[in-house]
C-alpha positions in Angstrom: 1.2 13.8 20.9 3.9 14.1 18.3 3.8 17.1 15.8 6.2 17.8 13.0 6.3 21.1 11.1 8.3 21.9 8.0 8.8 25.5 6.9 9.6 26.3 3.2 9.5 29.4 1.0 11.3 31.6 -1.4 14.5 33.2 -0.1 13.8 36.5 1.7 10.2 35.6 2.7 11.2 35.5 6.4 10.8 31.7 6.8 13.8 31.4 9.2 12.4 34.1 11.5 9.0 32.4 11.3 10.5 29.1 12.2 12.2 30.7 15.2 8.9 32.4 16.2 7.1 29.1 16.0 9.7 27.5 18.3 9.2 30.3 20.8 5.4 29.9 20.6 5.5 26.1 21.0 7.8 26.5 24.0 5.5 29.1 25.6 2.5 26.7 25.0 4.2 24.1 27.1 3.9 21.3 24.5 7.1 19.7 25.7 10.7 20.1 24.4 10.9 21.2 20.8 13.5 20.0 18.3 14.6 22.8 15.9 16.1 21.4 12.7 18.0 23.9 10.5 17.8 22.3 7.1 18.7 25.5 5.2 22.4 25.6 4.0 22.5 29.3 5.1 22.2 28.0 8.7 20.7 31.1 10.2 18.3 29.5 12.6 20.7 29.3 15.5 21.3 33.1 15.4 17.5 33.7 15.3 17.2 31.5 18.4 20.1 33.1 20.2 22.2 30.0 20.5 25.5 28.6 19.0 25.0 25.9 16.4 26.5 22.5 16.9 28.5 20.5 14.3 26.5 20.3 11.0 25.2 16.9 10.1 26.6 17.6 6.6 30.1 17.2 8.0 29.1 14.0 9.7 27.8 12.7 6.4 31.0 13.7 4.6 33.1 11.9 7.2 30.9 8.8 7.2 31.1 8.5 3.4 34.9 8.1 3.2 37.1 5.1 4.1 39.0 7.4 6.5 35.7 8.1 8.3 35.0 4.5 9.1 34.3 4.0 12.8 36.9 2.4 15.1 36.9 -1.4 15.2 34.0 -2.8 17.2 31.7 0.2 16.6 29.1 -0.1 13.9 28.7 2.8 11.4 25.1 3.3 12.4 26.0 3.5 16.1 28.9 5.9 15.3 26.7 8.2 13.3 24.1 8.2 16.0 26.7 9.1 18.6 28.0 12.0 16.4 24.4 13.3 16.0 23.9 13.2 19.8 27.0 15.3 20.2 25.9 17.7 17.5 22.7 18.7 19.3 22.7 22.2 20.9 20.7 22.1 24.1 18.8 25.2 25.1 16.0 26.2 27.5 12.9 24.4 26.2 14.3 23.5 22.8 17.2 21.7 21.2 18.8 22.6 17.8 20.3 20.4 15.1 22.0 21.9 12.0 21.9 20.0 8.8 24.6 22.0 7.0 25.7 22.0 3.4 24.5 19.9 0.5 26.1 16.7 -0.8 29.3 16.4 -2.9 30.1 14.0 -5.7 30.4 10.8 -3.5 27.8 8.1 -3.0 25.7 9.0 0.0 22.8 6.6 -0.2 23.9 4.4 2.6 25.1 7.2 4.9 21.8 9.2 4.2 19.8 6.1 5.3 21.8 5.9 8.5 21.5 9.7 9.0 17.7 9.5 8.5 17.3 6.6 10.9 19.4 8.3 13.5 17.6 11.6 13.1 14.2 9.8 13.4 15.4 8.1 16.5 16.4 11.4 18.0 13.1 13.1 17.0 11.1 10.5 19.0 12.4 12.2 22.2 10.6 15.4 21.4 6.9 16.4 21.3 7.4 18.9 18.5 9.8 19.1 15.6 10.2 22.3 13.6 12.3 22.1 10.4 13.5 25.2 8.5 14.0 24.3 4.8 15.5 25.9 1.8 13.2 26.6 -1.1 14.2 23.4 -2.9 13.5 21.4 0.3 16.7 19.3 -0.3 16.6 17.5 3.0 13.0 16.5 2.5 13.4 15.5 -1.2 16.4 13.4 -0.3 14.3 11.9 2.5 16.7 12.7 5.3 13.6 12.7 7.5 10.4 10.8 7.5 6.7 12.0 7.4 5.7 15.5 8.3 2.4 16.7 9.7 2.5 20.3 8.4 4.2 21.9 5.5 4.0 25.7 6.0 4.9 27.5 2.7 5.7 31.1 3.5 4.9 33.8 1.0 5.2 37.6 1.0 2.3 39.5 -0.6 4.0 39.5 -4.0 3.3 37.5 -7.1 6.9 36.2 -7.5 6.7 34.8 -4.0 3.4 33.2 -4.6 4.7 31.6 -7.9 7.6 30.2 -5.9 5.2 28.8 -3.4 3.2 27.1 -6.2 6.4 25.3 -7.3 7.3 24.3 -3.8 3.8 22.8 -3.2 4.0 21.0 -6.5 7.4 19.6 -5.5 6.0 18.5 -2.2 3.5 16.2 -4.0 6.5 14.4 -5.6 8.4 13.8 -2.3 8.7 10.2 -1.0 7.2 11.2 2.3 3.7 11.8 3.7 2.7 15.4 4.4 -0.6 15.5 6.2 -1.4 19.2 5.9 -0.1 21.6 3.2 -0.6 25.2 4.2 0.3 28.7 3.0 1.1 31.6 5.4 1.3 35.2 4.3 4.2 36.9 6.1 4.7 40.7 6.4 1.0 41.2 5.5 0.0 44.9 5.4 -2.4 46.2 8.1 -4.9 47.3 5.4 -5.2 43.8 3.9 -4.0 42.2 0.6 -4.5 43.4 -2.9 -7.3 41.6 -4.8 -4.9 40.0 -7.3 -2.7 38.7 -4.4 -5.7 37.3 -2.5 -6.9 35.5 -5.7 -3.4 34.1 -6.4 -3.1 32.7 -2.9 -6.6 31.2 -3.1 -5.5 29.3 -6.2 -2.6 27.6 -4.4 -3.0 23.9 -3.6 -2.9 24.5 0.2 -4.9 25.5 3.2 -4.4 29.0 4.4 -3.3 29.7 8.0 -3.4 33.0 9.8 -1.4 35.8 8.2 1.6 37.3 10.1 1.6 41.1 9.9 4.5 43.4 9.1 6.2 44.0 12.4 9.0 46.5 12.8 10.2 44.9 16.0 10.8 41.6 14.2 12.5 43.4 11.3 14.9 45.2 13.7 15.8 42.0 15.5 16.5 40.3 12.1 18.7 43.2 10.9 20.7 43.2 14.1 21.1 39.4 14.2 19.2 39.2 17.5 17.1 36.5 19.0 13.3 36.2 18.7 13.3 35.6 22.5 14.1 39.3 23.0 10.9 40.4 21.3 8.1 41.9 23.4 5.5 39.4 24.5 2.7 41.1 22.6 4.5 42.1 19.4 2.0 41.6 16.5 4.0 39.0 14.6 4.4 36.8 17.7 0.7 37.1 18.6 -0.2 35.9 15.0 2.3 33.0 15.1 0.7 31.9 18.4 -2.6 31.6 16.3 -0.8 29.3 13.8 0.5 27.1 16.7 -3.1 26.9 18.0 -4.3 25.9 14.5 -1.6 23.2 14.2 -2.3 21.8 17.7 -6.0 21.7 17.1 -5.6 19.9 13.8 -3.2 17.4 15.4 -5.6 16.8 18.3 -8.5 16.2 15.9 -6.3 13.7 14.1 -5.4 12.0 17.3 -1.7 13.0 17.0 1.0 10.9 15.3 2.8 8.3 17.3 
C-alpha cells in the first residue's frame, strides 16, 4: 500500500505540528518507513520531529538552473539531481525527512522542476507513506513538484478567518494539475465543550470531508513553544490520541480503495 498525505492551512493553525504528529502516529502504526516532506518555506518540520534538516531542494534547484551548476562531464543532469536529492535526505528512526526550502527566483525553472519532480517521485516509491507539510498557497503542489496525492488535510482553527482561508485552499486545490483523491478538513485546537454553532455551520459548508477534530492540548502547545519534538509527548496526550484516529481513517479509506501503486 502507498499512501500520500498533504497538509495545508492558514499560518498559525498548527499544521506543522499536526504533520509531525501524523508522522509519529504512522510510525507507531507500523505502516513502514515514512517520508516527511517539508514544503513550507519556514522549514519548521525538522524541529518538530527532533532532527536536523538536510540541504534544501530549493538550493539544488537554484544550482541546477545555472550554467555553473551543470554536472561534471559524463553525468546527466537528471542523474546529478537525483544524487543530490539522495544526499539531502535526513534519515531517522522510522522516518526520513526531505526539506523543499525557499521559493523560486527569476530564472527559468521548468526543466529543473521536471527533473526535481521525477527524482522526488522516484524517491517516494521507496516509502509506504508520504506526509507533506505545505504552506497556505501550496506552492510545491501548484508547481507540480510532486505527483498525485491521496489525502489533502486542510487544517483550521475554530475561527471564521481560518475557515475562510480553508475555503480558498480547497478551491485552489481544484485547479491544481494533480489528482487529489480525498479533500478533508480537520479542526485543530478544538475546545472540549464543542464548537460554536456558526463555526460548525461554516465548516459543514466547506467542499471537504471532515476528519476527527484534534483537541486543545497544553502539552502540545508547550512542546511547540519550546521548540521540542513531538516524540517527547506522553503516549496518551489528547492531541496524539486524536491524530491516531485520523491515521486510522486514512488507512481505512486507502484500504477500501485498494491502495495506490
